[in-house]
C-alpha positions as CSV (number, residue, x, y, z in Angstrom):
1,M,3.4,-6.5,17.4
2,R,0.6,-5.5,15.1
3,R,-2.6,-5.8,17.1
4,T,-4.5,-2.8,15.8
5,M,-4.5,-1.2,12.4
6,L,-6.3,2.2,12.5
7,F,-7.8,3.6,9.4
8,L,-7.4,7.4,8.9
9,P,-8.8,9.2,5.8
10,G,-6.0,10.4,3.5
11,N,-7.7,13.7,2.9
12,S,-8.0,14.7,6.6
13,P,-4.9,16.7,7.7
14,N,-6.0,16.8,11.4
15,M,-6.5,13.1,11.8
16,I,-3.3,12.3,9.9
17,L,-1.2,14.6,12.0
18,N,-2.6,13.1,15.2
19,G,-2.3,9.5,14.0
20,G,0.9,8.8,16.0
21,I,-0.7,9.5,19.4
22,L,-3.8,7.4,19.1
23,G,-2.3,4.2,20.4
24,A,-2.6,1.9,17.4
25,D,0.3,-0.3,16.4
26,S,-0.3,0.5,12.7
27,I,-1.8,3.4,10.9
28,I,-3.6,2.9,7.6
29,F,-3.6,6.1,5.5
30,D,-6.6,5.6,3.3
31,L,-6.6,6.7,-0.4
32,E,-9.5,4.5,-1.3
33,D,-13.0,4.3,0.2
34,A,-12.6,7.3,2.6
35,V,-11.7,9.7,-0.4
36,S,-14.2,10.8,-3.0
37,P,-13.0,10.7,-6.7
38,D,-12.6,14.5,-6.9
39,E,-10.2,14.4,-3.9
40,K,-8.0,11.5,-4.9
41,D,-5.1,13.8,-6.1
42,S,-5.1,16.0,-3.1
43,A,-5.2,13.0,-0.7
44,R,-2.3,11.4,-2.5
45,I,-0.3,14.5,-2.3
46,L,-1.1,15.1,1.4
47,V,-0.2,11.6,2.5
48,S,3.0,11.7,0.4
49,N,4.1,15.1,1.9
50,V,3.2,14.0,5.5
51,L,5.3,10.8,5.2
52,Q,8.2,12.8,3.7
53,K,8.3,15.3,6.6
54,M,6.9,13.5,9.7
55,D,7.8,10.5,11.8
56,F,5.2,8.4,13.7
57,P,7.4,6.8,16.4
58,G,6.2,3.4,17.4
59,C,3.6,3.2,14.6
60,E,3.9,1.1,11.4
61,I,2.8,3.0,8.3
62,I,0.4,1.4,5.8
63,V,-1.2,3.1,2.8
64,R,-4.4,1.7,1.3
65,I,-4.3,2.3,-2.4
66,N,-7.0,2.3,-5.0
67,G,-7.8,-0.9,-6.8
68,L,-6.3,-2.1,-10.0
69,D,-9.7,-1.7,-11.7
70,T,-9.6,2.1,-11.1
71,P,-7.6,4.8,-13.0
72,Y,-5.9,5.9,-9.7
73,W,-3.7,3.0,-8.6
74,E,-0.6,3.6,-10.7
75,E,-0.4,7.3,-9.5
76,D,-0.9,6.0,-5.9
77,V,2.1,3.7,-6.3
78,E,4.2,6.3,-8.0
79,A,3.6,8.8,-5.2
80,I,3.7,6.5,-2.2
81,V,6.6,4.1,-2.9
82,P,9.3,6.9,-2.7
83,V,8.2,7.8,0.9
84,R,8.7,4.3,2.0
85,P,5.7,3.1,4.0
86,A,6.1,-0.4,5.6
87,L,3.2,-1.8,3.6
88,L,0.8,-1.0,0.8
89,M,-2.8,-2.4,1.1
90,P,-4.3,-3.2,-2.3
91,T,-8.1,-3.5,-2.3
92,K,-10.5,-6.0,-3.7
93,V,-7.8,-8.5,-4.5
94,N,-9.2,-11.4,-6.4
95,G,-6.2,-13.5,-7.4
96,A,-2.5,-14.0,-7.7
97,D,-2.2,-12.1,-10.9
98,Y,-3.4,-9.0,-9.2
99,I,-0.6,-9.1,-6.7
100,Q,2.0,-9.9,-9.3
101,T,0.9,-6.9,-11.5
102,L,1.1,-4.6,-8.5
103,S,4.4,-6.0,-7.3
104,A,6.0,-5.5,-10.7
105,K,4.9,-1.8,-10.7
106,M,6.2,-1.4,-7.2
107,A,9.6,-2.9,-8.2
108,L,9.8,-0.3,-11.1
109,E,9.2,2.6,-8.6
110,E,11.6,1.2,-6.0
111,K,14.4,1.0,-8.6
112,K,13.7,4.6,-9.7
113,C,14.2,6.0,-6.2
114,G,17.1,3.7,-5.2
115,L,15.2,1.4,-2.9
116,E,15.9,-2.3,-2.7
117,V,13.3,-4.2,-4.7
118,G,10.9,-5.8,-2.3
119,S,11.6,-3.4,0.5
120,I,7.9,-2.4,0.7
121,G,5.5,-5.2,1.7
122,L,1.9,-5.9,0.8
123,I,-1.2,-6.7,2.9
124,P,-3.9,-7.6,0.4
125,L,-7.5,-6.8,1.3
126,L,-9.8,-9.7,0.5
127,E,-13.3,-8.3,0.2
128,T,-14.9,-10.4,-2.6
129,T,-16.1,-13.9,-2.8
130,L,-13.5,-14.7,-5.5
131,G,-10.8,-13.3,-3.3
132,I,-11.8,-15.5,-0.4
133,E,-11.9,-18.6,-2.6
134,N,-8.4,-17.7,-3.9
135,A,-7.0,-16.7,-0.5
136,F,-4.1,-19.2,-0.5
137,Q,-3.0,-18.4,-4.1
138,I,-3.0,-14.7,-3.1
139,A,-1.0,-15.3,0.0
140,K,1.6,-17.2,-2.0
141,A,1.7,-14.9,-5.0
142,D,4.6,-12.8,-4.0
143,K,7.3,-12.6,-1.3
144,R,6.1,-9.0,-0.5
145,T,2.9,-10.4,1.0
146,K,3.2,-10.2,4.8
147,A,-0.5,-10.8,5.8
148,L,-4.0,-11.1,4.5
149,Y,-6.8,-8.8,5.7
150,L,-10.5,-9.5,5.6
151,G,-12.9,-6.7,4.5
152,A,-16.4,-7.7,5.5
153,E,-18.5,-4.8,4.3
154,D,-17.9,-5.2,0.6
155,L,-17.7,-9.0,1.0
156,T,-21.3,-9.2,2.4
157,A,-22.5,-7.1,-0.4
158,D,-20.9,-9.5,-2.8
159,L,-22.5,-12.4,-0.9
160,R,-25.8,-10.6,-1.1
161,C,-26.4,-11.0,2.6
162,K,-26.9,-8.6,5.5
163,R,-23.9,-7.6,7.6
164,T,-24.6,-8.3,11.3
165,K,-22.8,-7.6,14.5
166,K,-22.9,-11.3,15.4
167,G,-20.9,-12.1,12.2
168,T,-22.4,-15.5,11.4
169,E,-22.5,-14.6,7.7
170,I,-18.7,-14.1,7.5
171,F,-17.7,-17.1,9.7
172,Y,-16.7,-19.2,6.7
173,S,-14.7,-16.3,5.1
174,R,-12.9,-15.6,8.4
175,S,-12.0,-19.2,8.8
176,R,-10.9,-19.7,5.2
177,L,-8.7,-16.5,5.3
178,V,-7.0,-17.6,8.5
179,C,-6.3,-21.1,7.2
180,A,-4.9,-19.7,3.9
181,A,-2.7,-17.2,5.7
182,R,-1.3,-19.7,8.2
183,A,-0.7,-22.3,5.5
184,A,1.3,-19.6,3.6
185,G,3.3,-18.7,6.8
186,I,1.9,-15.2,7.1
187,E,-0.4,-13.2,9.4
188,A,-4.2,-12.7,9.3
189,Y,-6.1,-9.6,10.3
190,D,-9.8,-9.2,10.9
191,T,-12.3,-6.8,9.6
192,P,-13.3,-3.7,11.7
193,F,-16.3,-3.7,14.0
194,T,-18.2,-0.8,12.6
195,D,-20.5,0.3,15.4
196,V,-18.4,3.0,17.0
197,D,-20.5,3.2,20.2
198,D,-20.9,-0.5,21.0
199,L,-17.8,-1.2,23.0
200,E,-19.2,-4.4,24.5
201,G,-20.0,-5.7,21.0
202,L,-16.5,-4.7,19.9
203,Q,-15.0,-6.8,22.6
204,E,-17.1,-9.9,21.8
205,D,-16.2,-9.5,18.1
206,A,-12.4,-9.1,18.9
207,L,-12.5,-12.1,21.2
208,L,-14.1,-14.2,18.5
209,A,-11.5,-13.1,15.9
210,K,-8.7,-14.0,18.3
211,S,-10.3,-17.4,19.0
212,L,-10.3,-18.1,15.2
213,G,-6.6,-17.4,14.9
214,F,-6.4,-13.8,13.7
215,T,-3.3,-11.9,14.7
216,G,-5.1,-8.6,15.2
217,K,-7.9,-6.4,13.9
218,A,-8.4,-3.3,11.9
219,V,-10.4,-0.4,13.6
220,I,-12.1,2.6,12.1
221,S,-12.3,4.6,15.3
222,P,-9.6,5.7,17.9
223,R,-12.2,4.7,20.5
224,H,-11.7,1.0,19.6
225,V,-7.9,0.9,19.8
226,E,-7.6,0.3,23.5
227,C,-10.0,-2.6,23.6
228,V,-8.5,-4.4,20.6
229,N,-5.0,-3.9,21.9
230,R,-6.0,-5.4,25.2
231,V,-7.7,-8.4,23.5
232,F,-4.8,-9.2,21.2
233,S,-2.1,-8.7,23.8
234,P,-0.7,-11.9,25.5
235,S,-2.0,-12.4,29.0
236,A,0.3,-13.2,31.9
237,A,-0.7,-16.8,31.6
238,D,0.2,-16.8,27.8
239,I,3.6,-15.3,28.6
240,E,4.3,-17.9,31.3
241,Y,3.2,-20.7,29.1
242,A,5.5,-19.5,26.3
243,K,8.5,-19.3,28.7
């Protein structure tokens, strides 16, 4: 079950080392937004070394890599594929060709280190208007793709609107992403709720996401893990109905 995906900065040793005890179903080691350009190399090395030497029992490992429009992505793939995370999360995915280019590079690296081609999956981050409009094509672009994930902060900047807690401005994008993912037979994950201190607002946002069909939700704070896990866990009534 992947209810929560907790972002951890790839250049923060303390947070990375404690990632396995924070209660999230998945940990996202971030090499992109959380890391300044002058620390990209050190973050990449740190995450690679940690994944070589440490286990995170009960936690799925995801690594968010830099976008294909940057000079960092190929080095990210070369460093991270050999340490076998479950998934890579590419950023600002706009179309099927983006996924196909990345998948081809991953296949090269998998072959180099003796891994089965396709053994590492993808969870594309859709955070542009073009990405939302191409959501189904992205979802179907490659067999590696296991889910779609909505990134609302950059998306609202692209929409030229204000990001709000209520989320009216991203209702269409949420709905379109869920429909595309379900039509492609994969999962859909919601954007984080960014106010760390507003736990009531977090619960309302998570309940809305669940009602729209999302499988789970990303979080940026360990404080949000318990609430999101609870919202996206099946209730006793859900379990009884399934039986």
